[in-house]
C-alpha positions in Angstrom: -34.6 -17.3 110.9 -35.1 -15.2 107.8 -36.9 -12.2 109.8 -34.2 -12.5 112.5 -31.3 -12.1 109.8 -33.2 -9.2 108.1 -33.9 -7.4 111.4 -30.1 -7.8 112.4 -28.7 -6.4 109.2 -31.4 -3.6 109.2 -30.3 -2.6 112.8 -26.7 -2.8 111.8 -27.1 -0.7 108.8 -29.1 2.1 110.8 -26.3 2.1 113.6 -23.7 2.4 111.4 -25.3 5.1 109.4 -26.3 7.1 112.4 -22.8 6.8 113.8 -21.0 7.8 110.4 -19.4 4.2 110.3 -21.2 3.0 107.2 -18.8 3.0 104.3 -20.2 5.3 101.5 -18.3 5.4 98.2 -16.5 8.9 97.6 -16.8 10.6 94.2 -13.7 10.0 92.1 -11.2 12.8 91.9 -12.2 13.4 88.3 -15.8 14.1 89.0 -14.9 16.5 91.8 -12.5 18.4 89.3 -15.1 18.6 86.7 -17.5 20.0 89.2 -15.0 22.6 90.4 -14.2 23.5 86.8 -17.6 24.0 85.7 -18.2 26.1 88.7 -15.4 28.5 87.6 -16.9 31.3 85.7 -13.6 31.9 84.0 -13.3 28.1 82.8 -13.9 27.4 79.0 -14.9 24.3 77.1 -11.0 23.4 76.7 -10.5 23.5 80.4 -13.3 21.2 81.1 -12.3 18.9 78.3 -8.7 18.8 79.8 -10.0 17.7 83.0 -12.1 14.9 81.6 -9.2 13.7 79.3 -7.2 12.8 82.4 -9.5 9.7 82.8 -9.3 7.5 79.5 -12.2 5.5 80.3 -14.4 8.3 81.0 -13.2 10.3 78.0 -14.2 7.3 75.7 -17.6 6.8 77.3 -18.2 10.7 77.1 -17.4 10.6 73.2 -19.6 7.6 73.1 -22.6 9.4 74.6 -22.0 12.5 72.4 -22.5 10.4 69.3 -25.4 8.5 70.7 -29.2 9.1 69.9 -29.4 11.0 73.2 -27.5 13.9 71.5 -28.0 13.6 67.8 -25.7 15.6 65.6 -25.0 15.7 61.9 -21.2 15.6 62.6 -19.4 12.5 64.2 -17.6 13.5 67.5 -14.1 12.2 67.9 -12.6 14.2 70.7 -13.5 15.2 74.2 -13.3 18.9 73.2 -16.1 18.3 70.4 -18.1 16.3 72.9 -17.9 19.0 75.6 -18.8 21.5 73.1 -21.9 19.6 71.7 -23.2 18.7 75.1 -22.8 22.1 77.0 -21.7 22.4 80.7 -24.9 21.2 82.5 -25.2 18.1 80.2 -21.5 17.4 80.7 -21.7 17.6 84.4 -24.9 15.3 84.4 -23.5 12.9 82.0 -20.1 12.6 84.0 -21.8 12.0 87.2 -23.9 9.5 85.4 -21.0 7.5 84.0 -19.1 7.8 87.4 -22.1 6.2 89.2 -21.8 3.2 86.8 -18.1 2.9 87.5 -18.2 3.5 91.3 -19.3 -0.1 92.3 -17.5 -3.2 91.0 -19.3 -6.4 92.2 -17.3 -9.0 93.9 -19.6 -11.9 93.9 -22.3 -13.4 91.4 -25.2 -12.5 93.7 -24.1 -8.8 93.9 -23.1 -8.7 90.2 -26.7 -9.8 89.5 -28.2 -7.2 91.9 -26.0 -4.5 90.4 -27.0 -5.2 86.9 -30.7 -5.1 87.8 -30.2 -1.7 89.6 -28.3 -0.3 86.5 -30.9 -1.5 84.0 -33.9 -0.2 86.1 -32.0 2.9 86.8 -31.3 3.6 83.1 -34.9 3.1 82.2 -36.2 5.3 84.7 -33.9 7.8 83.8 -34.9 7.5 80.1 -38.6 7.6 81.0 -37.9 10.7 83.3 -36.2 12.6 80.2 -39.4 11.8 78.1 -41.7 13.2 81.0 -39.6 16.3 81.7 -41.4 18.6 79.5 -44.7 17.9 81.4 -43.4 19.4 84.4 -41.4 22.2 82.5 -38.1 20.8 83.6 -34.9 20.3 81.7 -34.5 16.9 80.2 -31.2 16.2 81.3 -31.9 17.3 84.8 -34.9 14.8 85.1 -32.7 12.2 83.5 -30.2 12.4 86.0 -32.7 12.5 88.8 -34.0 9.2 87.5 -30.7 7.7 87.2 -29.8 8.2 90.7 -33.1 7.8 92.5 -32.1 4.3 93.9 -28.5 5.2 94.4 -28.8 4.1 98.1 -28.9 0.5 96.9 -25.3 0.4 95.9 -23.8 0.8 99.6 -26.1 -1.8 100.7 -25.1 -4.2 97.9 -21.6 -3.5 98.7 -22.1 -4.1 102.5 -23.7 -7.6 101.7 -20.3 -8.8 100.1 -19.0 -9.4 103.7 -22.0 -11.3 104.9 -22.3 -14.8 103.5 -25.4 -15.7 105.0 -27.0 -12.6 103.5 -25.7 -13.6 100.0 -27.2 -16.9 100.4 -30.7 -15.6 100.8 -30.8 -12.5 98.0 -34.6 -12.2 98.5 -33.8 -10.9 102.1 -31.2 -8.6 100.6 -33.7 -7.1 98.2 -36.1 -6.5 101.0 -33.4 -4.7 103.0 -32.6 -2.6 99.8 -36.3 -1.8 99.5 -36.5 -0.7 103.1 -33.3 1.3 103.4 -32.3 2.5 100.1 -33.9 6.1 100.3 -32.4 6.6 103.7 -29.0 5.8 102.6 -29.4 7.3 99.2 -29.8 10.6 101.0 -26.9 10.3 103.1 -24.8 9.4 100.0 -26.0 12.2 97.7 -25.6 14.7 100.6 -21.9 13.5 101.1 -21.3 14.1 97.5 -22.8 17.6 97.9 -25.3 17.1 95.1 -28.2 19.5 94.6 -31.1 19.5 97.1 -33.6 18.8 94.5 -31.7 15.7 93.4 -31.4 14.5 97.1 -35.2 15.0 97.5 -35.9 12.7 94.6 -33.8 10.0 96.5 -35.8 10.7 99.7 -39.2 10.9 98.3 -39.6 8.7 95.1 -41.2 5.7 97.2 -43.9 8.0 98.7 -46.7 7.4 96.3 -48.9 9.8 98.1 -46.6 12.7 97.5 -48.7 15.8 96.7 -47.1 19.1 98.0 -49.4 21.3 95.9 -48.1 23.7 93.3 -46.5 22.8 90.0 -45.3 19.3 89.2 -41.6 18.7 90.1 -38.7 16.4 89.7 -40.3 14.2 92.4 -43.4 13.6 90.4 -41.5 12.9 87.3 -39.3 10.1 89.0 -42.4 8.6 90.9 -44.3 8.4 87.5 -41.4 7.0 85.7 -40.5 4.5 88.4 -44.0 3.1 88.3 -44.2 2.8 84.5 -40.6 1.1 84.8 -42.0 -1.6 87.1 -45.5 -2.0 85.4 -46.4 -5.8 84.8 -43.2 -6.9 86.7 -42.8 -8.8 89.8 -42.3 -6.0 92.2 -44.6 -4.4 94.8 -44.9 -1.4 92.4 -45.8 -3.7 89.6 -49.7 -3.6 90.3 -50.2 -0.2 91.7 -53.4 1.7 90.5 -51.9 4.9 88.8 -55.2 6.6 89.3 -54.5 6.7 93.0 -51.0 8.3 92.5 -51.2 12.1 92.7 -47.8 12.3 90.5 -49.8 11.2 87.4 -52.6 13.8 87.9 -49.9 16.5 88.6 -48.2 15.7 85.5 -51.2 15.6 83.5 -50.6 12.0 82.5 -53.3 9.6 81.3 -53.2 6.6 83.6 -54.7 4.4 80.9 -51.8 4.9 78.6 -48.2 4.0 79.4 -45.5 6.5 77.9 -43.3 3.3 77.3 -46.0 1.9 74.9 -46.6 5.2 72.9 -44.8 4.5 69.6 -42.8 7.8 69.3 -42.1 8.1 73.0 -41.5 4.4 73.4 -38.7 4.3 70.8 -37.2 7.5 72.0 -37.0 6.1 75.6 -35.2 2.9 74.3 -32.7 4.9 72.5 -31.9 7.0 75.4 -31.7 3.8 77.7 -29.4 2.2 75.3 -27.2 5.5 75.2 -26.9 5.2 79.2 -26.2 1.5 79.0 -22.9 2.0 77.1 
């Protein structure tokens, strides 16, 4: 019965996705306006701040992040203008998108609420580890952080989809299996519909491919693969007992597979601080 339910839901999801009938959340208007404003070469910090200020909740969170350990500064930030100035355009864009991802799905049941919080806690930890690993691939830290934050984004439409299927909510372990099997495919569709950069879409598509090894320099996918495995280390998850020596991403990043970056004193504390900043 369980396998029948799982197969039926998987078939439904695939059919609806391929026929463009699967409901994918839209980016809120404020996120689109921030993107457009930042893309305008003539836009200044004040223009960006004005767009963000139209959303009170987003403004408050942006100021909170600007004052967090993620962006240490000597002066306390108390306005959106000051927050945007401290962060810079790229960090503002990634931070706004990060905060929007958290706000975009409001769970309607106890089961989906639990799944969403597990998703967000894991995503923020992977984001924080990815930021710490970015330098090893000579990538921008905030870009790596954002890639880590949205690597599992395809789980959200599936969680939302399940809210209308009581028999699936009654068997959350089946829902978790469905998420594991479908989140990369749906993540690609969702990020594509949001017109996110291709390298971010590639992370959603490839982060579960532990054999990923395209040659050349390490990239965002390597960073998120390594961060994802470190986040699951020792936990009850299929990735919890993976032998890191068998995963090319670690070698491509020059990581010692005998040492977890989470357990390194200085790095470990920084990771905890960054995750705490994202969880606000």
